[in-house]
C-alpha positions in Angstrom: -37.6 113.8 -297.6 -35.7 116.2 -299.8 -37.4 119.3 -301.2 -39.8 118.5 -304.0 -43.0 119.9 -305.5 -46.4 118.5 -304.6 -46.6 116.8 -308.0 -43.7 114.6 -307.0 -44.5 114.2 -303.3 -45.0 110.4 -303.4 -42.5 109.4 -306.1 -40.0 106.8 -304.7 -36.3 106.6 -305.7 -35.3 103.9 -308.2 -35.4 100.4 -307.0 -32.3 98.1 -307.5 -32.1 97.1 -311.2 -35.3 99.0 -312.0 -33.4 100.8 -314.8 -30.5 99.8 -317.0 -27.6 101.8 -318.5 -27.7 103.1 -322.0 -25.4 101.3 -324.3 -24.0 103.8 -326.8 -21.4 101.4 -328.1 -19.6 98.3 -326.9 -17.1 100.5 -325.1 -19.4 103.3 -323.9 -22.1 102.7 -321.3 -24.1 105.6 -319.9 -25.3 105.5 -316.2 -27.6 106.9 -315.1 -29.6 106.8 -318.3 -29.5 110.6 -318.5 -28.5 112.8 -321.5 -27.9 116.6 -321.5 -29.9 117.8 -324.5 -27.7 119.6 -327.2 -29.0 123.2 -327.0 -27.7 126.0 -329.3 -26.2 128.8 -327.3 -26.2 126.7 -324.1 -24.3 123.4 -324.1 -20.9 124.9 -324.9 -17.7 123.5 -323.2 -18.1 125.7 -320.0 -21.6 124.6 -319.3 -20.9 120.9 -320.1 -17.9 121.1 -317.7 -20.2 122.4 -314.9 -22.8 119.7 -315.5 -20.2 117.0 -315.5 -18.9 118.1 -312.2 -22.4 117.8 -310.8 -23.1 114.2 -311.9 -22.9 111.4 -314.3 -24.5 110.9 -317.7 -23.9 111.9 -321.3 -23.3 115.6 -322.2 -23.9 116.5 -325.8 -22.3 119.6 -327.4 -24.7 122.1 -329.0 -26.1 121.6 -332.4 -23.8 122.9 -335.2 -24.5 123.3 -338.9 -22.6 120.9 -341.1 -21.3 123.5 -343.6 -19.8 125.6 -340.8 -17.7 122.5 -339.9 -16.6 121.5 -343.4 -15.8 125.1 -344.4 -13.8 125.7 -341.3 -15.9 128.5 -339.9 -13.9 129.8 -336.9 -16.9 130.3 -334.6 -18.3 126.8 -335.4 -15.0 125.1 -334.8 -14.6 126.8 -331.4 -18.0 125.6 -330.4 -17.1 122.1 -331.6 -14.1 122.0 -329.2 -14.0 119.5 -326.4 -12.5 119.7 -322.9 -9.6 117.5 -322.0 -11.6 115.8 -319.3 -14.6 114.9 -321.5 -14.8 111.1 -321.3 -17.2 110.9 -324.3 -16.8 113.5 -327.0 -20.4 113.9 -328.1 -21.8 116.5 -330.5 -25.0 117.2 -332.5 -25.1 118.3 -336.2 -28.0 119.5 -338.4 -28.5 119.8 -342.1 -30.6 118.4 -344.9 -28.1 117.4 -347.5 -26.9 113.8 -347.2 -23.5 114.5 -348.7 -22.8 117.6 -346.5 -23.9 115.6 -343.4 -21.6 112.8 -344.3 -18.6 115.2 -344.9 -19.2 116.9 -341.6 -19.4 113.5 -339.8 -16.1 112.4 -341.2 -14.5 115.7 -340.2 -15.9 115.3 -336.6 -14.7 111.7 -336.3 -11.3 112.0 -338.0 -10.2 115.5 -337.1 -11.9 116.3 -333.8 -12.1 112.8 -332.3 -15.8 112.8 -331.8 -17.0 109.6 -330.2 -20.8 110.1 -330.6 -22.7 112.0 -333.3 -26.3 113.0 -332.9 -28.5 114.2 -335.8 -30.9 117.0 -335.1 -34.3 116.3 -336.6 -36.4 118.1 -334.0 -35.4 121.8 -333.9 -38.6 123.9 -334.5 -36.9 127.3 -335.1 -38.0 129.0 -338.3 -34.5 129.6 -339.8 -33.8 125.9 -339.5 -37.1 124.4 -340.7 -37.5 126.9 -343.5 -34.5 125.3 -345.1 -35.4 121.7 -344.5 -33.5 121.0 -341.3 -34.6 120.2 -337.8 -38.2 119.0 -337.4 -38.8 119.6 -341.2 -36.6 116.7 -342.1 -38.8 113.8 -340.8 -41.7 115.1 -342.9 -39.8 113.7 -345.9 -39.2 110.1 -345.0 -37.0 109.2 -348.0 -34.7 112.2 -347.6 -34.6 111.5 -343.8 -33.4 107.9 -344.4 -30.8 109.1 -346.9 -29.4 111.6 -344.3 -29.3 109.1 -341.5 -27.7 106.4 -343.7 -25.1 108.9 -344.9 -24.1 109.9 -341.4 -24.0 106.3 -340.1 -21.8 105.2 -343.0 -19.5 108.2 -342.6 -19.2 107.6 -338.8 -17.9 104.1 -339.2 -17.6 102.6 -335.7 -18.6 105.8 -334.0 -22.2 105.6 -332.7 -25.0 107.8 -334.2 -28.2 108.8 -332.6 -31.0 111.2 -333.5 -33.5 113.5 -331.8 -37.0 114.4 -333.1 -40.3 115.9 -332.1 -43.7 114.2 -332.5 -44.3 115.9 -335.8 -44.8 119.2 -337.5 -48.3 119.7 -336.1 -51.3 117.6 -335.3 -52.0 117.1 -339.0 -48.4 115.9 -339.8 -47.2 113.4 -337.2 -43.8 112.1 -338.2 -42.5 110.1 -335.3 -43.5 106.6 -336.7 -41.5 107.2 -339.9 -38.6 108.6 -337.9 -38.4 105.7 -335.4 -38.4 103.2 -338.2 -35.8 105.1 -340.1 -33.5 105.5 -337.1 -33.7 101.8 -336.3 -33.4 100.7 -340.0 -30.4 102.9 -340.8 -28.3 101.8 -337.8 -28.8 104.5 -335.2 -28.2 103.5 -331.6 -31.3 105.3 -330.2 -33.8 108.0 -330.9 -34.7 110.9 -328.5 -38.2 112.2 -328.7 -39.4 115.6 -327.4 -43.0 115.0 -326.6 -44.4 118.1 -328.4 -44.9 119.0 -332.1 -42.8 121.7 -333.7 -45.9 123.9 -333.9 -46.3 123.6 -330.1 -42.8 124.9 -329.5 -42.7 124.8 -325.7 -46.3 125.5 -325.0 -48.6 123.4 -322.8 -47.5 120.1 -321.3 -45.2 117.5 -322.9 -47.3 114.6 -324.0 -45.8 111.6 -322.2 -48.7 109.4 -323.3 -47.3 109.8 -326.8 -43.9 108.7 -325.7 -45.5 105.5 -324.5 -46.9 104.9 -328.0 -43.4 105.6 -329.5 -41.9 103.0 -327.2 -44.6 100.5 -328.1 -43.6 100.8 -331.7 -39.9 100.7 -330.9 -40.3 97.4 -329.0 -41.3 95.8 -332.4 -38.0 97.0 -334.0 -34.6 95.3 -333.6 -32.4 96.4 -330.7 -28.9 97.6 -331.7 -26.0 95.2 -330.9 -25.3 95.0 -327.2 -28.8 96.3 -326.2 -31.5 94.1 -324.6 -33.4 92.5 -327.4 -36.6 92.3 -325.3 -36.7 96.1 -325.1 -36.4 96.6 -328.9 -35.0 99.8 -330.3 -34.1 102.3 -327.5 -36.2 105.5 -327.0 -35.2 108.5 -324.8 -38.0 110.7 -323.6 -37.7 114.5 -323.4 -40.0 117.2 -322.2 -41.0 118.8 -318.8 -38.3 117.2 -316.7 -37.9 119.9 -314.1 -37.1 117.8 -311.0 -35.2 114.5 -310.7 -38.4 112.9 -309.8 -39.9 113.8 -313.1 -37.3 111.6 -314.8 -38.4 108.6 -312.8 -42.0 109.3 -313.5 -41.4 109.7 -317.2 -39.6 106.4 -317.5 -42.1 104.5 -315.4 -45.1 105.9 -317.3 -43.7 105.6 -320.8 -41.4 102.6 -320.7 -38.6 104.7 -322.3 -35.0 103.6 -321.9 -33.6 107.0 -320.9 -34.3 110.6 -320.4 -33.0 113.8 -322.1 -32.7 116.9 -319.9 -33.3 120.2 -321.7 -34.7 123.4 -320.1 -34.9 121.9 -316.7 -31.1 122.3 -316.1 -30.8 125.9 -317.3 -29.5 127.8 -314.3 -29.7 124.5 -312.4 -26.7 122.2 -313.3 -27.1 120.6 -309.9 -30.1 118.8 -311.4 -27.6 116.2 -312.6 -26.4 115.6 -309.0 -30.0 115.0 -308.0 -30.6 112.6 -310.9 -27.5 110.6 -310.1 -28.9 110.2 -306.5 -32.4 109.0 -307.4 -31.3 106.6 -310.0 -28.9 105.1 -307.4 -31.8 104.6 -305.0 -30.8 107.5 -302.8 -32.7 110.5 -301.6 -31.0 113.6 -303.2 -29.8 116.6 -301.3 -32.0 119.7 -301.3 -31.3 122.1 -304.1 -28.7 124.6 -303.0 -29.4 127.7 -301.0 -28.8 131.0 -302.7 -25.2 131.3 -301.4 -24.2 128.1 -303.2 -26.2 129.1 -306.3 -24.2 132.4 -306.4 -21.0 130.4 -306.1 -22.0 128.2 -309.0 -23.0 131.2 -311.1 -19.6 132.8 -310.4 -17.8 129.6 -311.3 -19.8 129.5 -314.6 -18.8 133.1 -315.3 -15.2 132.2 -314.8 -15.4 129.3 -317.2 -17.1 131.5 -319.8 -14.4 134.1 -319.3 -11.6 131.6 -320.0 -13.4 130.2 -323.0 -14.6 133.4 -324.7 -12.8 136.4 -323.1 -14.5 138.9 -320.9 -16.7 141.0 -323.4 -18.2 138.0 -325.1 -18.5 136.0 -321.9 -20.4 138.8 -320.2 -22.9 139.0 -323.1 -23.4 135.2 -322.8 -23.7 135.4 -319.0 -26.7 137.9 -319.0 -29.2 135.2 -319.9 -27.7 132.8 -317.3 -28.1 135.4 -314.5 -31.8 135.4 -315.1 -32.0 131.6 -315.1 -29.9 131.0 -312.0 -31.7 133.7 -309.9 -35.3 133.3 -311.0 -37.6 132.5 -308.1 -35.5 133.9 -305.3 -36.8 136.8 -303.2 -35.3 140.2 -304.1 -33.8 138.9 -307.3 -36.0 140.8 -309.9 -34.2 144.1 -309.6 -30.8 142.4 -309.5 -31.6 140.2 -312.5 -32.7 143.3 -314.4 -29.4 145.1 -313.6 -27.3 142.0 -314.6 -28.9 142.1 -318.1 -26.4 144.9 -318.7 -23.4 143.4 -316.9 -20.1 144.1 -318.8 -17.4 142.7 -316.4 -16.7 140.3 -313.6 -16.4 143.2 -311.3 -19.9 144.4 -312.1 -21.2 140.8 -311.8 -19.7 140.5 -308.3 -21.2 143.9 -307.2 -24.6 142.8 -308.5 -24.6 139.4 -306.8 -23.5 141.1 -303.5 -26.9 142.7 -303.3 -28.6 139.4 -302.6 -29.1 137.6 -299.3 -27.0 134.4 -299.6 -28.8 132.7 -296.7 -32.1 132.2 -298.6 -33.1 128.6 -298.9 -34.1 127.3 -302.4 -37.8 128.2 -302.8 -40.3 125.4 -303.6 -41.9 127.7 -306.2 -38.7 127.8 -308.2 -38.5 124.0 -308.6 -40.7 124.1 -311.7 -40.3 127.6 -312.9 -39.9 127.8 -316.7 -36.6 129.1 -318.0 -35.5 130.1 -321.6 -38.3 129.5 -324.1 -41.7 130.4 -322.8 -45.0 128.7 -323.4 -47.1 129.2 -326.5 -46.9 127.8 -330.0 -46.4 129.1 -333.5 -49.2 129.5 -336.1 -47.4 127.1 -338.5 -44.0 125.5 -339.1 -42.1 127.3 -341.8 -41.0 124.9 -344.5 -39.3 125.2 -347.9 -41.6 125.8 -350.8 -43.1 122.6 -352.0 -41.7 120.6 -349.1 -45.0 118.8 -348.2 -45.6 118.0 -351.9 -42.3 116.3 -352.0 -43.1 114.5 -348.8 -46.3 113.2 -350.3 -44.5 112.0 -353.4 -41.9 110.2 -351.3 -44.5 108.4 -349.3 -46.2 107.2 -352.4 -43.0 106.0 -354.0 -41.8 104.3 -350.8 -45.0 102.4 -350.6 -44.4 101.3 -354.2 -40.9 100.3 -353.4 -39.3 102.7 -355.9 -36.7 104.3 -353.6 -34.3 104.7 -356.5 -36.6 107.2 -358.2 -36.8 109.5 -355.2 -35.2 113.0 -355.3 -31.8 112.9 -353.6 -31.1 116.6 -353.2 -31.0 118.3 -349.8 -31.5 121.9 -348.9 -28.9 124.5 -348.0 -29.1 125.9 -344.4 -27.4 129.0 -343.1 -24.5 128.4 -340.9 -25.8 130.6 -338.1 -28.5 129.4 -335.7 -30.8 130.9 -333.1 -30.6 129.6 -329.5 -33.3 126.9 -329.2 -33.2 125.1 -325.9 
């Protein structure tokens, strides 16, 4: 039996035909049903290339603001670039203005050759929600529908998906409106992080809520090419740290696929393990420290080629902590590498570690990136919830034409929000 935590000690690999591929379009099928979550400051071309080398699935570029795309912002366009070997050019956008979202979608499809567009409706970061984007958008059901409809129309034959959270907080649960909107406006699937925006990354992901989401989705029409008996596809997200977690999530919730976020930070080999268990095979053990160091050094080289040494080394500092966390003797080295300025300094720091260390069991489920704990409240534009209440009343009355159609401006810079 491969290395696994006690939580997953008795989880079996997938049985033949237990799970099905995700059908993104008539020509794009995803197997295993695994998607790399688009994460700002993380899923850039170098990291996507590393993950693709490890295993199969769909790898989504980090979320980008629509205005940065349409205005030709140099940084945004660089992050929107794709590698020559990317089989599916997949990218996530965010915004709250239907016209801006449509314009950006057309640009991605016609100018950059995007083959899949995902709409971010789940980011909990203040600078996004305070201007109506991310997890703030589903709180306004009519505006959310307008945004999704605009993106789907602009994308043409290119498939559109969306990703959400359960809601703003316990008092404002938005997933039922979002699931109905995604299915009704022509999205191919909806991804659901099983926490509210107020929870951030605190506590445990609520997989029992994912089961309720899928129960509703089964009553909604499946997109063309998907199994009608399963209804509208739902991808579950949250607390997938080991490949076994992905199997448990799908078995417990009935979801159609799984989205991998923080679990792969500093652990791109997780996709290798996922490919194995979905094929019914016992995965290899996670790599010993020597192989981890080699992967970290490969990642550094990819960042160097993409960004140049000064910027690459600044980016690499967080990755050093994620790759090395949990290994004996790594605390002092990780601290020193938070100031690394060159590949030479990186190599010198990594040489201080014992490459013979086996991967420690305690590191299997260690949190990386955002820590636990929530936020006191989700920051929203002034009057946002009043507009949301008005929209719900008008939608119930069937007067969609009377609804406000304006969106909100969002700054073109974002915080990293894995």
